[in-house]
N, C-alpha and C positions, 0 to 999 in steps of 0.2 A: 456317646452323641445320640443325637436321634433329630426327626425330622420333627419342624412346628407346624400346624396346619391351623390357620383362621378362618374361620368358614360364619359369613352371614354377622361378623362380630359388630354388637353396639354399645353406644355406653350414655346415658344419659343421666345428668342432673338436674331434678324437678322436671321443670318442661323445656329444657334447654338439652336439644342432643349435641352430644360432642362428637363420635365415632359412627359413623353410618355406613352399616353394612360390611364393612370389611372382610375382603376374602384374600388370602395370602396363602401360598407353600412355601414355605423355606426346607430347603432340601439340608439332610444328616450333613453337617461339615461343612455349611454353608455361612459366610461371611455379609450379615444385610445388614443396610444402614438406610435407614428412616431420617429423612432431609425432608423440611418446609420450614416456612417462616415462621416464629413466634405464635402461638396460639390455635396450631393448626391440628394440634391432639397427638403429635408423635413419642411424647413421655406418657401420657393416659393410658395409648395404645402398648406401650413400653409395662404400664404397671398393671394393666390386666392381664399380661401374660407372665407377670409374677404373681399375681392375685392379690395384689394391695389395692385394688381396684375393683368391686364385683360386675361384672358384665349385666348388662341391661337385655340381651339378647345374644343369640348367635352360640359358638363353640367353640374351646381351644385343644387342641390334641398334641399333646408332646412323647413323639414315637406311637405306642398303640394304645397311651391312657387317654378317655379325655377326661381335662382336668379343672374344665369350665368353675365347677364347684369347689375343689380342692384346695384343702388350706397351703398358702405359699411352704410351709415350710415343708409338703408332702410333692409337690410339684417336682423338683427333681431341676429347678431352675437355682443358679445364685447371680446377683446383682450388683454392682459397682458402680455409684454414685459420683455425681458431682465432687460433695464434697467426700475426703479419704476418711471422715465420721472414727479415726483409729483412738484407741484408748491412750491418753500421755503417757499415765505412768506404767504402761506395760512396756515391753522391747516390743523388737519386731517379731521375733517366734513367737512371742504371747499372743502378737495383735492376731496374726495369720492363725493360731490355735485354737484362738477364744470360742469359739463356734463347736469346734469336736471335742471341747472339754464342756461345753454344756451340754451337747449331744451323750456323753456319755463313750466317745470314742475311744479305745485302750491308749496308754502313753506310747507303747512302741509303737502301734500303727500311727498316731499322729504327728510323732516326731519322724516318721520315715515320710510321709505325707509333705510336713515343714519341710524336711531337707529339700525332696524331690523339685518342691514350687520353686524354692531358695535358688535352687540350681540354674532352673529354665530363667527367672527373671533375676540373674545375677543379683542374689541381695545375699547369697551366704556367708561373704564377711560382714556382714550388717546386723546378723538377727540376734548379739546382745545390744543392740542400740537401742534408743527411744526415741520416738518419732522427732522431738525437739532437735535432735542431732541426725534429723534427715533432711535432703534436696525435697521441694515438690514432686520433682519426677520419680525420686526414690518413697516418697509418703504414698503416690498412687500405685508405683511397681506392690506396696505392701496390700494394697488393699484389693489388689486384682489377684494376690498372693492367698489373701484370706477370699476370696470367691474360688481358686484354681483347687485350694486342700478340702472342700467340699465335694469334689468331684461331680459336678452338675451332669446333667445332659446339655442342657443351655444355659450359654453364658449371657447377661444382658448388662449393658452399659448404657448407662444417663448421664450425655455428655463427660465422659470422664477426663476430658483434659482442658474444659473450660477455665479452670481455674489458675492454668499454667502460662507462663510467659511464650513468645512465639518463637525463641530456639527450643524450647524443652515440648512443645508442642509439635514441632516438626519430630526430635527425637522419638517423643513416646508415639506420634503416628507409625516410625519406621519400627519399632520392638513389640507394638499392637499387632503389627501383620506377621512378624518371624514368631508372634506369640502363637500366632492362629495357624501359619505353618506348621511351626512345630505339634499343638495338640490335636491338630486337624477337627477342631471345637465346632459346634454351631453356635454362633455368637450375631446377636442383634444389639446392635449400636445407633444411639441416638443424637443427634448434632444439628446444629443449625448451619453448620461451616460446609459449606458443598466441596471445600478440597478436601476435606477431612473423609468427605464422602467419596468422591475419585481415586482419591490415593487407596483407601482401606478395603472397598466393598466389592464383593463377588458380583451384587446385586444390589443397588439404588432404588428406594419405594419414594417417590416423593407424593407427602404426603399436603392436600389444602382441605382445609374449614372441614376436617376427620373423614375426608374419603382420597382414596388412593387415585391418582392424576397418571403415572405410569410408574411402571417397573421393570427392570431389567437391567442388564449390562452397565455397567460407565460410560462408557464410548456409544453403547447404544441409544442411551438419554442425549448424550452428548450429539451424535449424529444426526439422530435420527427423531427427534421430539415427535408427540403426538399433538401437541397444544401451544400456544403462546406462555400460558403459564410456564409450563419444561421450559423453553425452549428460552425464556427467559431468566429462570433460577438456577439451572446448570450452566456453566462458564463463568471464568472471570480474566478477564472482564466480561461482560454480561453481552449478551447479541443484540446487534444494533438493527432497532424495527423501524420501520417507513411505509405510514399508508400512502394507498396509491387504488388506483379505479382501472379495471379494465373496460380498454380501447379498443381491440380486434382478440381474434382469438390468437392465442399467446401471446399477446401483447398489452402490458399493463404502464401506467404512467402515474409517475410520481406525484402526491400533493406536494403545493409547496411552490415559490416562484418559479422554479428553474422547470419542471416539469419536463423531469426524463423520461424517456420510454425505454423501459427494461423488456428484452425479449425473453419467452419461458417457454419455447416449443414444445417441450416434452410433458406439460402439465393439465389437467382439465379442470382450465380456470372457469368462473360464474359465466354467465350470460356477459352482456356489455353492458358496461355500467355498472357492473356491481361493483361492492367495496372491499379491498384486500389489504391485507398487511404482508409486505415482505421483512425477512430474516435474513441477517446476512452478521457472519461472525466476525473480530476484527483483522482475523488471518487470513478471511477468506476473500475481501475485495483487492480488486486489482489496481494497481497503479496505471494512470495511462496519460497521453497529452488531452483528451478530452472527458465528458464524462460529470457524474455528480461535482462541482467544486465546493471546497469547504476553506473554510482559512482556519489553523490550525492555532489552537489558545491555549495549550498546555500540553508538553512532551514528558513522558518517562522514558529514560533511557535504562534497560534493564541489563545492558553487557551485549548477549549476543541480540536482542531487539530492541528496537524500541518501540513502544503506545502513543499515537497523535489524538489529541482530543479536542475536537471543534463544537460549540455551542451553537443550540439551533433553536429557533424560538420555540415554546411550547413543548417543549420534546426531550428525552435523553440526552446529553453530549453523543456524539458519535465519535467513537474508540476506532481505531485503526491501525494494525500491527504494523510494523515497517520493520524490514530488517537491512535496505541495502543504502538509508540514508541516515547514517551516526552523525550528521552535519544538521540533522532537523532542526528547528527551532519555532518558537511561538512566533505568530505572523507568517509563518511560509503559507503558499497554497498550493494542495493536491487536489487531482482529479482522478475519482474511484467509478469503475464498473465493476456490475453485479452479474461475477460468473455464474451462467443459469446451471451449470451441476451443482453449485455451490448455495443458491440462494432460494432458502426457504419461501414455501408463502403460506399465508393462515387467510381462511373466512373471517373477516372481520367480526361478524354479526354474530358469530359460534365461536370463535378462538379455535378453530379444530384445524389441522393440517389441511390441506391440500394437496394429494398425489397425482 
């Protein structure tokens, strides 16, 4: 396994720049997940690492080698795609060993690698079956096994679970986390699903428009986002945002008919009259007898807690996590307070966090 270093990496297609001077250090054995909305460049960045796209600028280093212009087959990477891409006429063992056979790996060594990978992936009893006889999760494990037998320095995953149903996705997330633990391998994983990112990653890299918005541990990004985009992208349901104006040192007033004042004494707020955005996660609101009044329009009961939603004009619905009100229903009224220690503030113009 090896460290992966991207330095000022960029990619252009004609006059259009897709990746903008991305620099990132991925440590040996780290599980890193690229997340972001469709079109943000995460798959292109993965393909640059794999050598399936040629970099327009910058460099890629794997271990001690600069592989920026090295042939994909010589980079020491193995890639697992969204599509299983298995040969239907071959058995599981033949699919896993195909690349080794093409590259002239001795049969005894190839068989040993296949058996080891099959044991790790719990495929030993399926080695003689063909893909049509396997479930979706088993086929994806075969595709991962095909990567393992190559003994790469870096594993690359391009949305490998997106073709699976919800139950299988959960199962495969657990299996991938266990696989990383057993192999201690350097893994780079692309997904648009921030739940996958939160549950799998040692480090999440949030991308937007070909640039890194923030990189860090999952809970670091959840608790301490740098800007509005990261705060809104990480978390489900997403963070609630409220426009507000600074009316006094340490005090802001919400926009809208209720004009609620929120005290934020520990923050360096802009000058009086400055426009800001308050962010509060659904679980951080405090229910009280006064505060921001909302009328519940929908409720999701999840067992241990419930999520109440309230519509508001011209903005996303407000989402509130409620644990002590199992009888909550549409039409009920709640009053919300913004706890100073849990309410985040962003500059409305720059969208950057005010700390």
